Backbone bond lengths (Angstrom), bond angles and torsions (degrees), N, CA, C in turn:
res aa  C-N    CA-C-N  psi(-1)  N-CA   C-N-CA  omega(-1)  CA-C   N-CA-C  phi
1 M - - - 1.384 - - 1.573 112.32 -
2 S 1.370 116.46 131.42 1.369 115.81 176.60 1.415 116.56 -74.57
3 D 1.398 119.12 150.14 1.308 122.38 179.70 1.545 115.96 -76.10
4 S 1.306 112.79 -14.56 1.566 120.92 172.58 1.473 117.08 -97.58
5 Y 1.280 116.90 154.13 1.426 118.26 177.56 1.560 111.99 -134.61
6 E 1.314 112.69 165.19 1.514 113.83 -171.38 1.521 108.82 -100.03
7 E 1.445 113.88 147.13 1.554 117.37 176.73 1.485 102.40 -123.40
8 A 1.270 112.51 136.54 1.568 123.08 -179.69 1.542 108.17 -86.52
9 T 1.368 118.53 134.41 1.413 124.11 177.16 1.625 104.90 -131.07
10 V 1.332 110.81 130.30 1.472 116.53 -177.54 1.623 104.76 -99.10
11 N 1.293 116.19 119.59 1.445 127.93 -178.25 1.593 108.62 -76.50
12 P 1.379 116.35 158.89 1.593 117.61 178.16 1.525 111.26 -62.64
13 D 1.385 115.69 -29.27 1.496 116.32 -178.25 1.498 111.56 -79.47
14 G 1.261 119.86 2.22 1.391 123.79 -178.93 1.545 120.07 91.63
15 S 1.424 111.52 4.18 1.518 116.29 178.29 1.523 109.32 -88.34
16 T 1.290 112.31 166.77 1.490 119.57 -173.91 1.475 105.42 -123.98
17 T 1.446 114.99 129.81 1.386 121.82 -173.97 1.474 105.04 -120.49
18 F 1.373 123.29 132.23 1.411 128.92 179.65 1.472 109.52 -102.60
19 E 1.283 123.44 137.16 1.373 122.40 -179.12 1.618 103.84 -137.10
20 D 1.456 110.66 143.94 1.476 112.70 175.13 1.393 113.92 -82.23
21 T 1.274 118.34 179.35 1.463 124.07 176.68 1.465 115.67 -62.54
22 A 1.327 107.11 -32.88 1.650 112.99 177.85 1.382 115.21 -73.76
23 G 1.411 122.34 -0.92 1.422 129.69 176.05 1.623 113.32 82.97
24 Q 1.464 112.44 22.55 1.424 113.47 -179.92 1.549 107.67 -101.52
25 E 1.282 116.55 136.24 1.416 123.32 -177.16 1.487 112.55 -75.92
26 S 1.321 128.58 123.00 1.321 131.17 -173.51 1.563 112.01 -84.60
27 F 1.336 118.07 -61.72 1.426 119.44 -177.87 1.550 112.32 -168.82
28 N 1.371 118.68 161.79 1.467 117.76 -179.38 1.586 105.42 -120.08
29 E 1.389 110.86 125.83 1.404 117.96 -175.98 1.539 117.92 -56.56
30 T 1.290 113.79 -31.71 1.455 118.46 177.99 1.448 113.15 -113.03
31 G 1.279 119.61 36.34 1.501 124.75 177.14 1.588 109.00 -63.83
32 S 1.380 107.83 -172.75 1.452 107.79 -174.45 1.438 113.31 -81.39
33 G 1.270 122.21 -25.34 1.401 123.84 168.33 1.507 116.40 -57.86
34 G 1.395 112.76 -50.56 1.388 115.36 176.92 1.518 115.16 -66.17
35 A 1.353 121.92 -33.50 1.440 123.15 172.92 1.485 109.90 -55.89
36 E 1.321 115.03 -53.06 1.449 117.27 -174.68 1.452 111.17 -60.02
37 E 1.275 120.05 -41.82 1.548 119.13 -179.19 1.592 111.16 -66.38
38 M 1.385 113.65 -30.83 1.474 113.39 -177.14 1.554 107.01 -74.86
39 L 1.462 119.37 -36.57 1.465 119.47 175.01 1.558 112.65 -58.36
40 N 1.415 108.04 -43.57 1.412 110.43 -173.31 1.516 115.05 -73.51
41 D 1.373 115.32 -17.67 1.505 119.91 176.89 1.594 106.77 -90.21
42 G 1.354 121.33 -0.15 1.440 120.88 170.68 1.534 108.24 84.28
43 E 1.347 125.24 2.00 1.331 121.08 -172.36 1.640 108.78 -74.59
44 I 1.274 117.51 -33.08 1.497 118.25 178.14 1.538 107.58 -117.93
45 E 1.348 120.49 131.36 1.492 127.92 177.18 1.499 111.22 -118.68
46 A 1.310 114.98 135.50 1.546 116.41 176.47 1.532 101.15 -86.64
47 T 1.345 115.64 144.13 1.531 126.21 179.07 1.520 105.59 -122.05
48 G 1.515 114.41 152.52 1.522 118.31 176.58 1.465 106.64 176.01
49 I 1.421 120.00 170.33 1.434 131.98 -174.03 1.500 108.67 -111.82
50 D 1.349 119.30 124.23 1.419 130.50 172.60 1.555 113.64 -48.19
51 P 1.234 122.25 116.87 1.582 121.63 172.40 1.454 112.78 -50.89
52 A 1.354 125.38 -20.10 1.409 123.24 -178.06 1.443 111.42 -71.96
53 F 1.398 118.86 -24.87 1.449 121.67 175.18 1.579 112.44 -65.24
54 Y 1.409 107.01 -42.81 1.466 107.57 177.95 1.506 114.40 -62.12
55 L 1.288 117.10 -39.69 1.559 121.08 173.59 1.414 113.86 -52.53
56 L 1.414 113.92 -50.40 1.437 119.83 -173.96 1.563 110.07 -69.01
57 G 1.245 121.73 -31.07 1.455 127.30 177.66 1.610 107.30 -71.66
58 A 1.279 117.05 -42.71 1.511 120.13 -179.58 1.490 111.26 -66.33
59 A 1.420 114.68 -34.43 1.476 121.09 179.71 1.461 108.35 -67.60
60 A 1.375 115.49 -44.03 1.471 119.47 -175.57 1.596 106.07 -63.77
61 V 1.152 123.06 -35.94 1.481 126.24 -170.22 1.552 104.49 -77.22
62 I 1.316 117.51 -37.63 1.534 119.45 -179.56 1.505 103.69 -68.85
63 V 1.325 118.35 -47.60 1.593 113.90 -179.40 1.469 114.30 -59.26
64 L 1.354 117.92 -30.76 1.320 125.73 -172.59 1.634 105.72 -70.76
65 L 1.320 112.14 -49.82 1.493 118.38 175.55 1.475 113.78 -60.86
66 V 1.354 119.82 -43.61 1.334 118.41 172.66 1.488 118.85 -50.86
67 A 1.453 110.63 -51.76 1.328 113.72 179.01 1.533 118.16 -59.21
68 L 1.392 112.72 -40.32 1.566 120.10 174.26 1.434 111.88 -52.38
69 I 1.522 114.48 -45.07 1.605 118.55 -177.98 1.465 107.82 -64.23
70 I 1.325 116.08 -45.06 1.549 113.92 -173.08 1.465 111.88 -74.99
71 R 1.311 119.86 -19.50 1.467 117.30 168.94 1.394 116.16 -74.43
72 R 1.320 113.15 -39.08 1.536 119.17 175.31 1.513 110.92 -64.25
73 Q 1.212 120.94 -42.91 1.461 121.79 175.25 1.522 113.66 -59.57
74 R 1.382 112.40 -46.89 1.436 117.12 -178.43 1.621 109.52 -64.34
75 K 1.260 115.81 -34.78 1.481 115.63 -177.92 1.572 107.54 -78.44
76 K 1.358 119.71 -26.87 1.409 121.24 174.64 1.559 110.21 -69.02
77 T 1.244 118.44 -40.88 1.495 126.30 178.65 1.496 107.56 -63.13
78 E 1.386 116.86 -42.51 1.491 116.16 -176.21 1.541 107.01 -70.42
79 D 1.290 120.24 -42.46 1.435 123.79 173.72 1.455 114.60 -54.29
80 T 1.378 120.46 -41.69 1.522 123.26 -178.90 1.653 106.23 -68.39
81 D 1.346 111.34 -38.65 1.533 110.46 -179.30 1.430 111.57 -67.31
82 D 1.406 116.75 -39.36 1.446 115.80 179.58 1.506 108.94 -73.18
83 F 1.203 123.93 -26.91 1.505 122.33 174.82 1.434 111.92 -63.39
84 F 1.379 117.20 -51.32 1.485 115.78 178.60 1.502 117.17 -71.48
85 S 1.335 115.58 -21.30 1.424 118.84 176.21 1.462 109.25 -74.68
86 N 1.338 121.20 -43.09 1.442 126.55 178.23 1.568 109.60 -72.39
87 L 1.289 116.99 -28.70 1.468 117.06 -177.10 1.574 109.73 -67.31
88 D 1.349 118.13 -48.44 1.419 121.85 -177.78 1.621 115.54 -92.83
89 G 1.237 114.46 -9.93 1.439 125.85 -179.29 1.517 114.10 47.97
90 D 1.292 124.60 -127.75 1.409 121.30 -175.69 1.581 114.61 -108.50
91 K 1.409 109.27 39.57 1.544 103.67 -167.15 1.457 108.87 -85.82
92 F 1.474 123.63 4.68 1.431 121.38 170.58 1.612 106.31 -113.44
93 N 1.200 125.20 14.99 1.359 128.61 166.45 1.579 111.05 -84.59
94 L 1.413 112.49 65.96 1.470 115.21 -174.32 1.511 112.19 -90.81
95 K 1.317 110.27 158.71 1.512 119.24 178.94 1.487 106.21 -130.99
96 L 1.340 118.58 150.49 1.448 121.63 175.85 1.572 107.40 -75.30
97 P 1.317 114.92 147.79 1.545 117.94 179.91 1.398 114.20 -66.90
98 A 1.335 122.07 163.71 1.473 126.04 -177.10 1.512 110.92 -69.43
99 A 1.340 118.93 -17.52 1.441 122.93 -179.85 1.559 110.85 -67.55
100 V 1.267 118.68 -16.90 1.516 119.38 178.72 1.548 107.02 -75.53
101 D 1.359 119.51 -45.52 1.470 115.23 176.25 1.566 109.45 -68.05
102 E 1.263 122.85 -37.29 1.461 127.11 179.05 1.567 107.44 -56.00
103 Y 1.351 119.31 -42.21 1.375 127.93 -172.83 1.654 104.15 -63.97
104 Y 1.346 115.83 -50.06 1.446 114.71 -176.90 1.573 113.52 -70.09
105 A 1.325 116.75 -31.00 1.376 117.21 172.48 1.577 114.55 -63.20
106 I 1.293 117.67 -38.43 1.496 122.15 171.53 1.471 113.72 -63.51
107 K 1.389 114.12 -39.22 1.421 118.45 -178.95 1.478 113.03 -66.48
108 E 1.243 116.55 -39.24 1.471 124.87 175.86 1.578 109.75 -58.67
109 K 1.273 119.45 -47.35 1.451 125.35 174.54 1.479 114.99 -59.04
110 A 1.413 111.89 -43.56 1.537 120.92 177.81 1.531 108.23 -57.52
111 I 1.333 114.15 -45.20 1.477 115.15 -170.38 1.547 111.02 -70.50
112 Q 1.347 109.91 -30.95 1.572 121.86 174.53 1.513 109.20 -63.49
113 S 1.365 113.06 -32.05 1.432 118.26 -176.60 1.517 113.04 -86.05
114 G 1.238 116.34 3.46 1.453 120.16 -178.15 1.430 123.09 105.70
115 W 1.391 118.20 -3.94 1.404 126.38 -174.59 1.566 105.53 -69.30
116 Q 1.276 117.06 148.79 1.545 123.11 175.19 1.479 109.53 -135.65
117 P 1.397 115.99 131.30 1.507 118.96 177.06 1.433 115.43 -53.34
118 G 1.307 114.50 142.49 1.431 119.55 173.67 1.543 117.98 91.57
119 Q 1.406 111.69 -3.81 1.523 118.61 -178.40 1.560 106.93 -92.51
120 R 1.305 113.30 136.44 1.489 116.40 170.39 1.498 115.88 -74.41
121 A 1.104 117.07 157.03 1.608 115.73 178.70 1.428 106.03 -76.29
122 A 1.389 113.66 136.63 1.515 120.25 178.90 1.482 106.98 -70.34
123 P 1.417 115.04 152.45 1.459 117.10 172.17 1.545 113.97 -62.00
124 G 1.253 117.37 140.72 1.405 124.07 -178.11 1.563 112.40 82.87
125 T 1.356 119.01 6.35 1.404 118.97 176.41 1.508 116.83 -58.91
126 P 1.304 120.35 123.87 1.459 120.79 -171.48 1.610 110.57 -70.22
127 P 1.330 114.46 150.61 1.512 117.63 -178.02 1.548 114.25 -56.45
128 S 1.286 113.57 -26.53 1.461 115.12 179.58 1.447 117.40 -88.50
129 G 1.345 115.41 6.75 1.532 121.04 -179.55 1.583 107.13 -75.50
130 P 1.347 114.55 156.07 1.422 122.65 -174.49 1.607 113.46 -54.08
131 H 1.382 109.71 -37.12 1.512 115.24 -179.48 1.529 110.35 -59.54
132 R 1.304 115.71 -53.32 1.485 121.04 -179.49 1.498 112.84 -64.32
133 V 1.325 116.27 -44.81 1.433 117.02 177.08 1.421 112.60 -58.22
134 L 1.296 119.97 -44.10 1.491 126.95 -178.90 1.584 108.61 -61.09
135 A 1.365 116.69 -45.07 1.353 117.62 179.67 1.495 118.85 -69.45
136 Q 1.301 114.92 -27.83 1.497 122.79 168.79 1.482 112.37 -67.54
137 A 1.376 114.26 -36.33 1.388 116.44 -175.48 1.649 112.25 -74.74
138 L 1.340 107.95 -33.38 1.541 115.57 173.94 1.524 113.06 -63.81
139 M 1.427 111.01 -45.62 1.443 117.35 -179.31 1.624 108.36 -65.64
140 K 1.299 120.27 -38.33 1.536 121.82 172.98 1.515 104.38 -58.83
141 R 1.277 128.93 -45.69 1.348 129.34 -171.27 1.471 110.78 -68.58
142 C 1.487 116.40 -38.66 1.429 120.24 177.90 1.574 109.14 -67.21
143 I 1.245 117.97 -42.56 1.403 120.14 177.82 1.495 115.89 -57.73
144 A 1.303 111.37 -45.07 1.558 122.97 177.54 1.584 109.46 -55.74
145 D 1.432 114.66 -35.66 1.452 121.98 -178.22 1.612 116.07 -73.13
146 I 1.300 111.15 -21.41 1.457 120.25 -170.82 1.478 108.26 -52.06
147 P 1.404 126.41 -50.16 1.416 128.46 -172.03 1.665 102.16 -62.64
148 L 1.239 124.27 -45.56 1.416 126.63 178.95 1.517 113.21 -56.04
149 V 1.302 115.62 -49.13 1.469 121.09 179.23 1.555 110.46 -65.05
150 T 1.267 115.14 -42.32 1.517 119.47 178.39 1.466 111.51 -62.78
151 H 1.325 113.28 -45.34 1.553 114.56 173.96 1.484 122.36 -59.65
152 I 1.431 116.40 -40.33 1.365 120.01 173.66 1.525 112.29 -63.24
153 Q 1.355 113.32 -47.77 1.438 116.66 -179.67 1.481 114.19 -58.03
154 K 1.212 118.23 -34.75 1.451 131.75 -173.90 1.649 106.54 -71.95
155 E 1.252 117.93 -43.12 1.429 129.16 -175.91 1.560 113.32 -85.98
156 S 1.429 121.56 -19.18 1.344 122.45 -166.81 1.490 109.79 -68.58
157 S 1.219 120.99 -46.78 1.555 122.27 -177.24 1.491 113.10 -58.31
158 G 1.414 109.43 -42.70 1.462 115.36 -177.17 1.548 116.26 -73.48
159 M 1.274 114.42 -36.03 1.456 117.58 172.32 1.477 116.74 -67.35
160 N 1.291 117.04 -33.82 1.416 122.75 -179.25 1.498 108.37 -72.06
161 K 1.393 117.15 -38.03 1.367 115.75 173.68 1.523 116.46 -72.76
162 L 1.279 121.37 -33.52 1.526 123.00 175.14 1.517 105.28 -63.61
163 Y 1.367 124.53 -43.74 1.383 128.42 -172.66 1.490 109.56 -64.33
164 S 1.468 115.52 -44.42 1.500 120.42 179.93 1.545 111.46 -63.14
165 N 1.335 113.17 -31.71 1.487 118.29 -179.65 1.500 115.84 -92.03
166 S 1.288 116.80 7.47 1.600 124.01 179.12 1.554 104.24 60.12
167 M 1.353 120.23 41.12 1.374 124.07 178.35 1.506 114.14 -100.30
168 C 1.280 124.19 0.66 1.528 127.69 -178.77 1.447 106.95 -135.10
169 S 1.259 111.01 155.89 1.420 118.47 -177.89 1.542 112.06 -77.04
170 V 1.242 117.59 160.89 1.508 120.59 179.55 1.538 112.40 -64.52
171 K 1.364 114.32 -37.14 1.409 120.88 -177.09 1.488 104.98 -62.72
172 Q 1.374 114.40 -52.19 1.523 114.92 -179.47 1.502 117.47 -58.68
173 W 1.329 112.57 -34.88 1.540 115.80 178.88 1.446 106.47 -71.14
174 R 1.285 127.13 -38.59 1.491 125.58 -176.01 1.504 103.49 -69.63
175 T 1.354 120.08 -38.04 1.574 119.20 -179.39 1.441 107.97 -61.01
176 Y 1.347 115.56 -42.78 1.537 121.82 -173.55 1.516 102.97 -66.66
177 E 1.271 122.30 -49.54 1.486 126.29 179.53 1.544 113.83 -53.42
178 A 1.274 113.12 -38.74 1.462 123.00 -177.28 1.485 106.91 -69.93
179 A 1.279 117.49 -43.96 1.545 121.19 -176.42 1.483 111.99 -73.01
180 E 1.485 118.52 -34.71 1.327 120.39 171.31 1.444 119.71 -63.47
181 A 1.348 114.96 -41.76 1.440 124.12 176.47 1.638 112.51 -60.64
182 M 1.352 108.56 -39.07 1.437 117.23 179.83 1.549 110.86 -67.22
183 V 1.278 116.88 -43.20 1.375 121.02 179.06 1.526 114.06 -69.92
184 S 1.260 114.80 -43.49 1.508 122.68 174.07 1.630 112.91 -52.62
185 A 1.400 109.05 -50.28 1.452 115.63 175.41 1.536 112.09 -57.29
186 E 1.211 117.29 -39.10 1.504 125.00 -177.86 1.437 111.13 -65.15
187 V 1.393 115.36 -47.15 1.436 122.02 174.15 1.513 110.51 -53.41
188 D 1.327 117.74 -55.34 1.509 121.39 -175.19 1.590 107.88 -62.27
189 E 1.251 116.52 -37.38 1.462 116.30 -175.62 1.493 114.14 -71.74
190 V 1.350 112.39 -31.92 1.518 115.74 178.44 1.613 105.49 -73.03
191 R 1.221 120.96 -31.64 1.409 120.61 175.69 1.565 113.51 -69.98
192 Q 1.221 118.64 -40.73 1.417 118.85 168.71 1.461 117.10 -63.21
193 E 1.221 121.42 -39.01 1.518 127.45 176.19 1.666 106.80 -60.56
194 A 1.388 106.89 -43.23 1.508 109.70 -177.92 1.474 108.65 -62.39
195 D 1.317 123.03 -49.17 1.531 121.44 -176.88 1.541 107.45 -65.16
196 E 1.238 127.38 -23.03 1.404 124.43 179.62 1.608 110.22 -76.27
197 I 1.386 111.42 -30.96 1.518 117.55 -179.08 1.559 105.43 -82.72
198 E 1.244 124.41 -45.06 1.423 133.26 -173.51 1.529 110.14 -147.66
199 P 1.332 119.32 94.87 1.521 122.82 180.00 1.467 109.79 -47.21
200 G 1.390 116.82 129.78 1.453 123.76 177.91 1.514 109.60 92.05
201 W 1.347 119.25 -14.85 1.427 115.72 174.12 1.499 123.00 -62.62
202 S 1.357 114.90 -17.51 1.372 120.21 174.80 1.556 121.35 -58.02
203 G 1.252 111.43 -27.15 1.430 115.74 -179.94 1.557 115.77 -82.32
204 V 1.318 118.83 -11.96 1.442 120.21 179.60 1.517 112.27 -125.66
205 I 1.328 119.92 -2.26 1.462 118.12 -170.74 1.530 107.59 -69.60
206 W 1.361 122.61 -39.52 1.485 118.72 -173.95 1.481 105.32 -76.10
207 R 1.302 127.47 -27.59 1.436 122.14 176.39 1.532 108.73 -69.68
208 Q 1.277 116.11 -43.55 1.426 116.13 176.31 1.574 110.61 -64.57
209 A 1.149 122.80 -43.21 1.558 126.19 175.32 1.562 108.41 -50.78
210 M 1.402 115.53 -48.29 1.469 123.01 -178.62 1.587 109.59 -59.67
211 Q 1.269 112.38 -43.37 1.494 116.25 -179.43 1.527 110.05 -66.05
212 Y 1.293 116.78 -50.31 1.525 120.61 174.92 1.574 112.70 -53.26
213 H 1.334 109.36 -45.58 1.518 115.23 178.24 1.446 111.97 -57.53
214 N 1.313 118.48 -48.58 1.358 117.73 -177.31 1.585 111.88 -71.40
215 M 1.223 119.07 -33.25 1.466 123.16 169.49 1.573 111.40 -54.63
216 L 1.274 114.36 -50.06 1.435 117.46 -176.92 1.477 110.87 -70.77
217 K 1.411 118.54 -38.85 1.387 121.70 171.95 1.534 116.38 -54.68
218 N 1.377 114.66 -46.66 1.444 121.67 173.67 1.437 113.04 -55.85
219 K 1.359 113.46 -48.23 1.359 121.05 -176.89 1.658 113.85 -61.31
220 Q 1.422 107.00 -41.40 1.457 112.57 174.15 1.539 115.60 -62.77
221 E 1.297 114.88 -42.60 1.504 123.38 175.33 1.477 112.09 -60.92
222 M 1.317 115.73 -38.08 1.473 117.52 -179.57 1.524 110.92 -74.88
223 E 1.287 117.48 -40.01 1.476 123.20 172.56 1.480 111.56 -61.23
224 A 1.393 121.03 -36.11 1.405 123.48 -179.42 1.548 109.66 -72.30
225 K 1.375 116.09 -35.99 1.319 122.22 173.28 1.516 117.34 -61.34
226 Q 1.316 114.69 -47.98 1.317 126.07 179.13 1.579 108.49 -62.75
227 K 1.273 115.89 -45.33 1.476 121.54 178.89 1.553 110.20 -60.51
228 A 1.422 114.95 -46.36 1.438 118.42 174.42 1.498 117.64 -60.72
229 A 1.312 113.85 -36.24 1.450 119.72 174.03 1.489 111.59 -63.43
230 L 1.307 115.61 -47.60 1.529 117.15 -174.75 1.599 106.24 -68.43
231 A 1.326 116.53 -36.18 1.387 115.63 179.31 1.558 113.53 -66.36
232 E 1.381 112.03 -34.46 1.510 113.34 174.65 1.522 112.60 -74.15
233 K 1.228 115.16 -30.49 1.610 116.65 176.66 1.458 106.94 -66.90
234 K 1.379 119.81 -44.66 1.415 125.98 -174.80 1.570 107.38 -63.64
235 K 1.321 113.80 -41.67 1.585 115.96 -178.00 1.530 104.62 -70.68
236 A 1.428 120.56 -39.04 1.442 113.83 -178.37 1.558 112.76 -65.78
237 E 1.408 114.23 -35.98 1.524 113.45 171.26 1.415 112.09 -62.74
238 E 1.228 122.18 -44.43 1.472 120.01 -178.56 1.416 111.38 -66.51
239 D 1.291 121.68 -34.78 1.508 120.07 171.49 1.429 115.22 -63.12
240 K 1.363 113.24 -37.05 1.509 116.44 -178.56 1.597 108.89 -68.22
241 V 1.294 113.27 -39.82 1.552 117.22 -177.08 1.615 101.51 -68.22
242 L 1.260 119.04 -38.21 1.468 117.88 -172.74 1.494 105.62 -74.45
243 A 1.343 122.16 -35.36 1.379 116.79 169.53 1.404 125.30 -61.86
244 E 1.475 111.89 -37.96 1.488 118.35 168.21 1.508 114.84 -62.95
245 K 1.252 117.32 -36.50 1.419 119.82 173.87 1.375 116.75 -65.15
246 R 1.337 115.40 -39.70 1.435 120.20 176.46 1.561 111.07 -66.81
247 K 1.301 110.88 -38.76 1.530 114.98 179.71 1.522 111.37 -62.99
248 V 1.396 115.85 -39.45 1.459 120.78 -179.09 1.489 107.82 -68.07
249 E 1.253 115.11 -40.89 1.450 121.17 -178.60 1.454 113.20 -65.15
250 A 1.395 114.97 -39.35 1.447 121.40 176.03 1.554 112.12 -65.76
251 E 1.351 116.43 -35.04 1.411 121.93 179.79 1.514 111.43 -68.02
252 E 1.390 112.36 -46.57 1.367 116.63 176.76 1.518 114.95 -64.63
253 A 1.223 118.88 -32.01 1.467 120.61 173.62 1.474 112.38 -67.95
254 R 1.458 117.22 -36.52 1.393 119.57 176.72 1.510 114.11 -66.61
255 V 1.322 113.96 -41.91 1.504 120.25 175.21 1.447 112.30 -59.95
256 L 1.405 112.94 -43.55 1.542 116.14 -175.48 1.526 106.55 -70.90
257 A 1.267 119.43 -30.91 1.521 120.70 -174.84 1.548 102.94 -77.84
258 A 1.270 125.06 -34.68 1.521 124.65 179.39 1.460 104.13 -70.14
259 E 1.319 123.39 -45.51 1.474 120.53 178.50 1.434 113.90 -62.32
260 K 1.190 122.53 -36.08 1.424 126.55 174.90 1.439 112.61 -67.67
261 A 1.375 117.26 -41.92 1.461 118.01 171.98 1.547 116.12 -59.38
262 A 1.283 106.87 -43.63 1.523 113.46 -174.18 1.655 106.15 -66.87
263 A 1.441 112.89 -42.40 1.558 111.46 174.33 1.480 112.28 -61.19
264 E 1.235 119.93 -37.75 1.518 119.29 -179.15 1.468 109.52 -68.26
265 L 1.302 120.00 -36.38 1.437 121.43 174.44 1.472 113.47 -63.93
266 I 1.291 119.88 -46.69 1.524 123.65 179.08 1.539 108.32 -64.48
267 A 1.328 119.17 -36.38 1.394 119.95 -178.87 1.547 109.29 -65.50
268 A 1.492 111.99 -42.64 1.467 117.30 179.87 1.520 112.13 -60.86
269 E 1.348 116.06 -40.37 1.410 121.45 179.51 1.485 109.87 -64.57
270 D 1.374 117.60 -42.01 1.516 117.59 -178.93 1.460 109.78 -66.27
271 R 1.332 119.00 -34.87 1.502 120.76 -179.67 1.557 111.25 -65.02
272 E 1.490 111.10 -36.32 1.348 114.40 -176.05 1.559 111.39 -74.23
273 K 1.346 117.19 -33.60 1.416 124.74 174.65 1.643 111.87 -63.34
274 Q 1.278 109.79 -41.72 1.432 112.93 177.57 1.508 112.94 -64.07
275 S 1.374 112.13 -45.75 1.463 115.43 -179.55 1.551 111.26 -63.80
276 K 1.330 117.58 -33.87 1.583 113.45 -179.91 1.552 106.07 -71.72
277 S 1.348 118.75 -34.77 1.423 118.08 -172.78 1.534 105.58 -72.90
278 A 1.188 119.02 -34.38 1.602 122.07 -177.23 1.496 107.44 -64.26
279 F 1.370 114.47 -42.05 1.519 123.74 -176.61 1.534 107.81 -67.78
280 S 1.337 114.28 -46.12 1.509 115.80 -177.41 1.559 110.93 -64.83
281 S 1.265 120.74 -34.32 1.463 128.78 178.85 1.610 108.83 -66.50
282 K 1.336 112.74 -48.38 1.455 116.21 176.81 1.551 113.31 -62.27
283 E 1.399 116.56 -43.20 1.496 122.47 177.31 1.527 112.58 -54.61
284 G 1.398 113.89 -45.52 1.413 125.11 -175.93 1.557 112.89 -63.11
285 G 1.299 111.76 -39.79 1.529 121.56 178.68 1.490 110.97 -70.46
286 M 1.276 115.39 -34.15 1.425 111.70 177.86 1.474 114.72 -75.21
287 K 1.366 114.19 -31.64 1.390 111.29 179.03 1.627 115.67 -73.19
288 K 1.336 111.19 -36.08 1.418 117.45 174.63 1.504 115.93 -58.18
289 G 1.268 115.91 -42.34 1.487 125.56 174.06 1.441 110.79 -62.10
290 F 1.354 119.36 -44.78 1.307 120.70 -177.27 1.603 108.87 -63.17
291 L 1.254 116.89 -49.38 1.487 117.03 175.55 1.549 113.84 -52.72
292 N 1.262 111.51 -51.14 1.507 114.50 177.72 1.468 115.61 -53.94
293 S 1.265 114.99 -35.64 1.447 115.98 -177.42 1.473 113.67 -76.19
294 G 1.433 115.03 -23.72 1.426 119.93 179.25 1.427 108.79 -78.68
295 S 1.190 115.10 -46.59 1.653 121.14 179.41 1.545 108.38 -54.99
296 A 1.367 114.18 -37.87 1.439 119.23 -174.69 1.596 108.38 -68.09
297 K 1.216 107.87 -36.52 1.559 111.08 178.74 1.440 113.79 -64.75
298 K 1.458 114.09 -40.61 1.475 120.19 -176.38 1.506 110.77 -60.74
299 K 1.404 116.91 -41.40 1.346 123.30 179.15 1.512 110.14 -60.85
């Protein structure tokens, strides 16, 4: 037996160290050699998550966020387009008036009648001649175009400002451009037709058409006012007649009610008289019988 003995010491990390009485350290139960043997034997296994999984998860989250942002931006753009589209409606979906087709039909008949473009009307030309009829048809066409020209001129500055500030949709701007191009082409075409009918007429035809348009517009407004005044006057007369009729009916109803009340009062008085008369007759009969019975007893 050895003179020295071993003393066990528990270390802070949980290992145990044995020392002999001479102060020499013998061994450590969980030293490096022991740990390697235990790992090799499969008794202790180290566990953990691969960093690649974290990267894949972060990438998936980023892709989802980007898709969500794109979807919201697209929805916002669609809502903005719908807003501007609904705001202005179909005010730029313009169509040329029917007077345009009517003019070309009259022009074809005039050519068949011998009219040639660029020739001035001969002095003394009758109003029913092809030249005059064609000129009237072109003026009618020009007057019918005035509302379209005025509309485009009114909206031009505003639409250009909205487009420059990105405050209108692409669809709306293209619709406006198409309407403006159509109206501009119509203005130029009317001028060309005017020069064919009467050389030099292209410089004044639109001014003349504007004057005629204003005259017709004022005439229509005046006729509308007169029509409204006549309708109001007629309604006032009808209301007056209706009021008189109601007044007469009310008076007739009042008289009828008074007559009915008087008849009911007379009937009530008659019933009261009849009741009193019947009561008096009954009372007299009772007294007479009573006297008769008394006199009979005395006998």
